[in-house]
C-alpha positions in Angstrom: 134.6 101.1 75.8 131.1 102.4 76.4 130.6 105.3 78.7 128.7 104.6 82.0 125.6 106.4 80.8 125.5 104.3 77.6 125.9 101.1 79.6 123.0 102.1 81.9 120.8 103.1 79.0 121.5 99.7 77.3 120.9 97.7 80.6 118.0 95.3 80.8 114.8 96.6 82.4 114.1 95.5 86.0 112.4 92.1 86.4 108.8 91.9 87.3 108.1 91.9 91.1 106.2 89.1 92.9 105.3 89.4 96.6 105.0 86.5 99.1 103.0 87.0 102.3 104.0 84.0 104.4 106.0 82.6 107.3 109.6 81.6 107.6 111.1 78.1 107.8 114.4 78.0 109.6 115.5 74.9 107.6 115.0 77.0 104.4 112.9 74.3 102.7 109.5 75.9 102.7 107.8 79.2 103.4 109.3 82.5 102.3 112.7 80.9 101.6 111.1 78.5 99.1 109.1 81.3 97.6 112.1 83.6 97.0 114.2 80.9 95.5 111.4 79.9 93.2 110.9 83.6 92.1 114.6 83.9 91.5 114.8 80.7 89.4 112.1 82.2 87.2 113.8 85.6 86.8 111.3 87.3 89.0 112.2 89.7 91.8 110.8 88.6 95.1 109.5 90.9 97.9 108.2 89.6 101.2 105.9 90.2 104.1 106.5 88.0 107.1 103.5 86.7 109.0 105.3 84.3 111.4 108.7 82.9 112.3 109.0 79.2 112.9 111.6 77.0 114.6 111.4 74.2 112.0 113.4 71.6 110.3 112.8 68.8 107.8 111.2 66.7 110.6 108.9 69.0 112.6 107.7 72.4 113.5 108.9 73.1 117.0 107.7 76.6 117.8 106.0 79.5 116.1 106.1 83.3 116.8 103.3 85.2 115.1 103.3 88.8 113.8 100.4 91.0 114.7 97.9 91.9 111.9 98.9 95.5 112.3 102.6 94.7 111.7 101.7 92.6 108.6 99.7 95.6 107.4 102.7 97.9 108.0 104.9 95.6 105.9 102.3 95.6 103.1 102.3 99.4 103.2 106.1 99.6 102.9 106.2 97.2 99.9 103.2 98.4 98.0 104.2 102.1 98.3 107.6 101.4 96.7 107.5 98.4 94.4 105.4 97.6 91.3 104.0 94.3 92.5 102.8 92.3 89.5 101.6 89.2 91.4 101.1 88.2 95.0 101.0 84.8 96.8 100.0 84.0 100.3 101.3 81.1 102.3 101.2 80.6 106.1 99.0 83.4 107.4 99.1 82.0 111.0 95.9 83.6 112.4 92.5 84.5 111.3 93.3 88.1 112.1 96.1 88.1 109.5 93.9 86.4 106.9 91.3 89.1 107.5 94.0 91.9 107.2 95.2 90.4 103.9 91.6 90.2 102.7 91.0 93.8 103.6 94.1 94.8 101.6 93.1 92.6 98.7 89.7 94.3 98.6 91.4 97.6 97.8 92.7 96.0 94.5 96.4 96.4 95.6 97.2 92.7 95.6 96.7 92.0 91.9 97.1 88.4 90.4 96.6 87.0 93.9 97.4 83.3 94.5 96.0 82.0 97.7 97.7 78.9 99.1 95.6 78.2 102.2 98.4 76.8 104.4 96.7 75.4 107.5 98.5 72.1 108.4 102.2 71.2 108.0 103.2 68.0 106.3 104.1 66.7 109.8 100.5 67.3 111.0 101.3 70.4 113.0 98.5 73.1 112.8 99.7 76.3 111.1 96.8 78.6 111.8 94.8 79.6 114.9 91.1 80.3 114.9 88.3 79.6 112.5 90.4 79.2 109.3 87.6 78.2 106.9 85.5 81.2 107.8 88.5 83.6 107.5 89.6 82.1 104.1 86.1 82.4 102.7 86.5 86.2 103.2 89.8 86.1 101.3 88.8 83.8 98.4 86.6 86.3 96.5 89.8 88.3 96.0 91.9 85.4 94.7 92.8 84.9 91.1 93.8 81.3 92.0 93.4 79.3 95.1 95.7 76.2 95.4 94.7 73.9 98.3 96.0 70.3 98.7 93.5 67.6 99.5 93.5 68.1 103.3 93.1 71.8 102.9 90.3 71.4 100.4 88.5 69.1 102.9 88.8 71.7 105.6 87.6 74.6 103.4 84.6 72.7 102.0 83.8 70.4 105.0 83.6 67.3 102.8 85.9 64.4 101.9 88.0 64.6 98.8 89.7 61.3 98.0 89.3 60.6 94.2 89.5 62.5 91.0 85.7 62.9 90.7 85.6 64.5 94.2 88.6 66.7 93.2 86.8 68.0 90.2 83.7 68.8 92.2 85.7 70.4 94.9 87.4 72.7 92.4 84.0 73.9 91.1 82.8 74.5 94.7 85.9 76.5 95.6 85.1 78.8 92.6 81.6 79.2 93.9 83.1 80.6 97.1 84.4 83.5 94.9 87.9 82.5 93.7 88.3 83.2 89.9 89.9 79.8 89.6 90.8 76.8 91.8 93.7 74.4 91.5 93.1 71.4 93.7 96.4 69.5 94.2 96.2 65.8 94.3 100.0 65.1 94.8 99.4 63.3 98.1 97.4 60.5 96.3 100.1 58.0 95.4 99.6 56.4 92.0 100.9 56.2 88.5 100.7 60.0 88.1 100.4 63.1 90.2 97.1 64.7 89.1 95.9 68.3 89.9 92.8 69.8 88.5 92.2 73.5 87.6 88.7 75.0 87.4 88.5 78.2 85.5 85.2 79.7 84.3 83.5 76.4 84.9 86.0 74.5 82.6 88.3 71.8 84.0 91.9 71.3 83.0 93.8 68.3 84.4 97.5 68.7 85.0 99.2 65.4 85.2 102.8 64.4 85.7 104.6 61.1 86.5 104.6 60.2 90.2 108.1 60.9 91.5 109.2 58.5 94.3 111.1 60.6 96.8 110.8 61.6 100.4 112.3 65.0 99.6 109.1 66.9 99.2 109.5 69.7 101.9 108.1 72.9 100.4 106.3 71.3 97.4 103.1 73.3 98.0 104.9 76.6 98.6 106.9 76.0 95.4 103.9 75.4 93.3 102.0 78.5 94.4 105.2 80.6 94.2 105.9 79.4 90.6 102.3 80.1 89.7 102.6 83.6 91.0 105.9 84.0 89.3 104.6 83.0 85.9 101.6 85.3 86.4 104.0 88.1 87.1 105.8 87.3 83.9 102.5 87.8 82.0 101.2 84.3 81.6 97.5 83.5 81.7 96.1 81.3 84.4 96.1 78.0 82.5 99.6 78.6 81.1 100.9 79.7 84.5 99.4 76.6 86.2 100.8 74.3 83.6 104.3 75.8 83.8 104.2 75.8 87.6 103.3 72.1 87.6 106.2 71.4 85.2 108.6 73.4 87.5 107.6 71.4 90.6 107.9 68.1 88.8 111.4 68.9 87.6 112.3 70.0 91.2 111.0 66.7 92.6 113.0 64.8 90.0 116.2 66.6 91.0 115.4 66.1 94.7 115.0 62.3 94.2 118.8 62.2 93.5 119.6 63.1 97.1 118.3 65.2 99.9 119.2 67.2 103.0 118.2 66.7 106.6 116.9 63.7 108.5 113.2 64.0 107.4 111.5 65.2 104.3 114.3 67.0 102.5 113.7 70.2 100.5 113.1 70.5 96.8 116.0 71.4 94.4 114.8 74.5 92.6 117.4 75.3 89.9 115.4 77.0 87.3 112.5 76.6 84.8 111.9 73.1 83.5 
């Protein structure tokens, strides 16, 4: 039998660390809960900074309590001073003040491999950020490695309609002109034969396509995609490889979710591991 010091020496190294800066979802389907489950499924250790606490279920967002930008900054201090964060993702930032606080921290270079999911409106239609969100996010995007808006968020950020694939491609290019290294415009809300997203990186477009999954259990889909993208970046993948793998992870989660869901509304995804 090996001695304790031998077992410790032979132990696996610690997993890479990914950080989520987002809000909670009391139903567990979206937000920080979704992010941490996704990180865990990929073998990545998840740290967290809470921006807001919601009273929420699969049907609606009922109430929101928001952290102050100073408290968000204190949480960032605590995590970054202690853990080797390899990738970071943002979700619900709740106020323009918090967006600006995160942008200021990102400007120091401490939030490497930053994935910005510009969460502004819940699937139910409830607003999830107060203030001039587009202006605040334009200060954050120059620090993003990838920005991952859905069609509605893309329209808010750019002030233009995005309804077809040609418009998605142009929107991805425009988001990169706002400063993001790359932009992944998610077209999953466009029902059709496939679910198509488009990634713009260094002016080149990569289309990510998967069969359309017929299920109402889509709660947390956007959070899961951005978390998986950050997780794969933390594991050392490049941007295109990470985006492709994240798309595959979400599609597999949707397929599992179609077999049965929880709650009376849009049920959560089943995140069981890499596809």
